[in-house]
Every structure is written in structure tokens, then in C-alpha cells.
VEXVO-820232 format. One record per residue (C-alpha): x, y, z. Coordinates in steps of 0.25 Angstrom, whole numbers, padded with zeros to 4 digits, always signed. Example, Ala and Ser with C-alpha at 12.3 -4.5 7.8 and 13.67 -1.06 7.14 Angstrom:
2
+0049-0018+0031
+0055-0004+0029
end
This chain:
276
+0429+0294+0752
+0431+0306+0751
+0418+0309+0761
+0411+0322+0764
+0421+0326+0774
+0433+0325+0766
+0426+0332+0754
+0422+0344+0764
+0438+0343+0769
+0443+0344+0755
+0433+0354+0752
+0437+0364+0763
+0452+0361+0760
+0450+0368+0745
+0438+0377+0747
+0446+0391+0753
+0460+0388+0745
+0452+0386+0731
+0443+0396+0734
+0444+0406+0722
+0456+0398+0717
+0458+0400+0701
+0458+0387+0693
+0470+0384+0684
+0467+0372+0677
+0460+0359+0680
+0467+0346+0679
+0460+0332+0678
+0469+0318+0679
+0462+0305+0677
+0446+0306+0676
+0439+0306+0689
+0424+0301+0691
+0418+0311+0683
+0425+0320+0671
+0426+0336+0674
+0416+0337+0664
+0424+0353+0661
+0435+0357+0653
+0445+0359+0664
+0452+0369+0657
+0440+0378+0657
+0440+0380+0672
+0454+0386+0673
+0453+0400+0678
+0440+0397+0687
+0440+0401+0701
+0436+0391+0712
+0425+0393+0722
+0419+0389+0735
+0422+0375+0736
+0410+0367+0739
+0406+0352+0743
+0393+0343+0743
+0394+0330+0748
+0407+0325+0743
+0408+0335+0732
+0417+0347+0731
+0412+0358+0721
+0422+0369+0718
+0414+0380+0708
+0423+0386+0699
+0422+0402+0695
+0427+0409+0683
+0426+0425+0686
+0412+0426+0689
+0406+0415+0683
+0405+0401+0689
+0411+0392+0681
+0405+0378+0687
+0414+0371+0696
+0422+0356+0700
+0412+0346+0708
+0424+0338+0715
+0422+0323+0721
+0433+0317+0727
+0427+0303+0724
+0433+0291+0733
+0446+0294+0734
+0448+0308+0730
+0455+0321+0738
+0458+0335+0734
+0470+0342+0737
+0474+0357+0734
+0488+0361+0731
+0497+0371+0729
+0505+0362+0722
+0499+0350+0717
+0510+0345+0708
+0506+0335+0697
+0493+0325+0699
+0497+0312+0704
+0489+0300+0698
+0478+0301+0707
+0475+0316+0705
+0465+0319+0696
+0461+0333+0697
+0467+0346+0697
+0461+0360+0700
+0474+0369+0700
+0471+0384+0704
+0479+0396+0708
+0477+0391+0723
+0484+0376+0720
+0479+0362+0714
+0466+0354+0718
+0469+0340+0716
+0462+0328+0715
+0467+0315+0722
+0459+0303+0718
+0464+0290+0717
+0451+0282+0713
+0447+0293+0705
+0431+0293+0709
+0433+0309+0712
+0427+0319+0702
+0430+0332+0698
+0418+0338+0689
+0414+0351+0684
+0401+0356+0685
+0396+0371+0680
+0388+0373+0696
+0386+0365+0707
+0370+0364+0704
+0374+0358+0689
+0378+0347+0684
+0385+0339+0687
+0389+0346+0700
+0374+0344+0703
+0370+0331+0698
+0382+0325+0706
+0377+0332+0719
+0362+0330+0717
+0362+0318+0725
+0368+0323+0737
+0361+0324+0750
+0363+0334+0761
+0377+0339+0768
+0378+0333+0780
+0380+0346+0786
+0369+0353+0779
+0360+0359+0791
+0348+0356+0780
+0353+0341+0782
+0343+0340+0795
+0341+0327+0803
+0328+0326+0799
+0331+0327+0783
+0343+0316+0786
+0333+0307+0792
+0323+0310+0781
+0334+0306+0771
+0337+0291+0778
+0323+0289+0779
+0321+0289+0763
+0332+0279+0761
+0333+0262+0765
+0346+0263+0761
+0357+0259+0774
+0359+0272+0781
+0375+0272+0777
+0371+0270+0762
+0364+0282+0764
+0372+0291+0770
+0383+0287+0760
+0373+0289+0750
+0373+0303+0751
+0359+0307+0748
+0354+0309+0764
+0367+0316+0765
+0379+0319+0760
+0395+0317+0766
+0392+0304+0772
+0402+0296+0767
+0407+0280+0770
+0416+0285+0783
+0407+0296+0789
+0394+0286+0786
+0400+0276+0794
+0404+0286+0805
+0391+0294+0806
+0383+0281+0806
+0392+0275+0819
+0391+0289+0826
+0376+0289+0824
+0374+0275+0828
+0367+0270+0814
+0370+0256+0808
+0374+0260+0794
+0365+0248+0788
+0353+0254+0794
+0344+0259+0783
+0342+0275+0782
+0327+0274+0783
+0327+0267+0796
+0336+0278+0802
+0328+0287+0813
+0327+0302+0814
+0336+0301+0828
+0345+0292+0821
+0346+0300+0809
+0349+0313+0816
+0361+0306+0823
+0367+0302+0809
+0366+0315+0803
+0374+0321+0817
+0382+0310+0814
+0386+0311+0801
+0389+0326+0803
+0396+0323+0816
+0405+0313+0808
+0408+0321+0796
+0410+0334+0804
+0421+0326+0810
+0427+0321+0798
+0428+0334+0792
+0435+0340+0806
+0446+0328+0803
+0448+0331+0787
+0439+0319+0783
+0445+0305+0782
+0455+0300+0774
+0454+0283+0772
+0463+0283+0760
+0463+0294+0751
+0457+0307+0754
+0466+0319+0760
+0461+0334+0762
+0466+0344+0752
+0479+0346+0760
+0483+0331+0759
+0478+0328+0773
+0471+0317+0776
+0457+0316+0785
+0457+0310+0799
+0441+0306+0803
+0444+0291+0797
+0453+0291+0810
+0441+0295+0819
+0430+0285+0813
+0424+0278+0824
+0419+0265+0813
+0424+0268+0799
+0435+0258+0795
+0435+0254+0809
+0429+0240+0808
+0432+0230+0818
+0436+0242+0827
+0429+0246+0840
+0417+0257+0838
+0422+0268+0846
+0409+0270+0852
+0404+0256+0857
+0417+0248+0856
+0409+0238+0844
+0416+0234+0833
+0413+0241+0820
+0409+0234+0808
+0412+0235+0793
+0400+0232+0785
+0400+0235+0768
+0388+0242+0764
+0386+0246+0750
+0400+0245+0746
+0404+0252+0758
+0412+0250+0772
+0401+0253+0783
+0408+0253+0797
+0400+0252+0807
+0396+0248+0824
+0386+0238+0825
+0385+0241+0840
+0385+0256+0839
+0376+0256+0825
+0361+0250+0826
+0352+0248+0813
end
């Protein structure tokens, strides 16, 4: 948390307002996960280009005149959220980054400080390229066919829930959405990935896409800290079939939803609906 839907909701909220914005200053508070890696003052006067997303990372390209001036790679960590305000006021105790522009201030609030803002000379050069190198295909990429997804599962012997969280077979299936997609597809989270048949892999990929698309429609999920750039909370968690519902009735079969721990992460599933 935040996961792909929350990051994409954030991107959509800042992309249009910041396109062409002139950077006036960059302010850093307490250290985040990694250092910026650049002199903040040197970025003043640059223009913000089209904000894009790769996995859970946001890329803000910067330009000075006709020349590219690198860009900022942002990660919201476990508790971060971005706000864009015309008048942001003074930073609070959990505000650790401001990008002050002539269109307002983009501010990162991150209570746990696992987020990051890193400068890179380009998206395909280090450090950005290094951080993005192991990311799998995007879930909505047409190039991610059921055949390709099944092949990626067949190459892994770990439980399918862990494979989804790993982000190499497909990016964006964080804990909430992995639980929900596996329930929608009727697949037990502890089933080894290499034992999933081609038809079940096709069903799982479709379930993941439907789950993520619905989460995007609802502004993502807010369990604790996440809000969009306007301060609104996500609403997907209210529709979750299994996540956070241990002991409640499964909406499909009426059985009781169970909670187990896999690799130190809570997993929610229905033993009646989700078979090995």
C-alpha cells in the first residue's frame, strides 16, 4: 500500500495540471528511502513533462529549454501520498518533499518514510533503469497475453500469491488486489504457480485485470494513509470480497473467509471457493 491503482489514480490527478509547469524550487525534509542524488537548486527553472507510471513508480521528466534535464522517479512506499495544492502552506512533520511550481506545490506526505524521490538523467539510465529493471509486464499491456502469463507462472515454483506480489510475472498485483483476484479466479493462494493450468492462468489474468480496473474506478483503496491528490480517500476496500473480511461469509458460496500469513503478509481467501 499504495499499490498500482493508487499510484495510477495519483498520476491521473497530477499529469494534466503539471504538464508544462515551471519548477521554482525543490524542498527536501527528513531523509527518505534513497537520497535524491542531485542538487535541488539545479532543478529550478526546468519544465515538467508528461508524467508516466511504471509499476508503482511515477516518472516526472524535466526539461530546460529544448534539452532534457533528467527527471524525478517517485515511489510512495508503504504510507505515502501526493497532494497538489495552490497554497500548500508550511510542511508538516510527515511532509518530506515539495516540488514547488508555478502551478502549485506537489507535496509528498509519508509517515513511515519508505517512499523515495530520486533524480535520474533519463528513464533508461541509472538509477531509474536499475530500479525498474526487474519489473514485469504491465497488467493492461496487450502484449501480456494469457500464453505469456502462463509461461511466467510455469517458471516459478513459489505459491501463486507470492509470485503475484513479486512483480516479475506481472506488476501491480499488491496484497489487496492479489487476494481479490485469486478469489475471483477461484485459485488457492498457496497453490504453486507452476501447477496452474493454462485455462486457470487465463482466468487469473482476466480476474486481475477486472479487479484492478474496478479499483481504478473507485479511486483505489484507503486502509490507513492513502488519499488522492485532492485529499479524497479510495473506496475499493468497501467492495472487497475477502480482503480484511476474516470470519465473514464469502459473498459467492457463503463459507467463512480465512486469514493466513504468507511470507509475513496477511492473505485472505475462501477455502470453499478457492481450490488447490
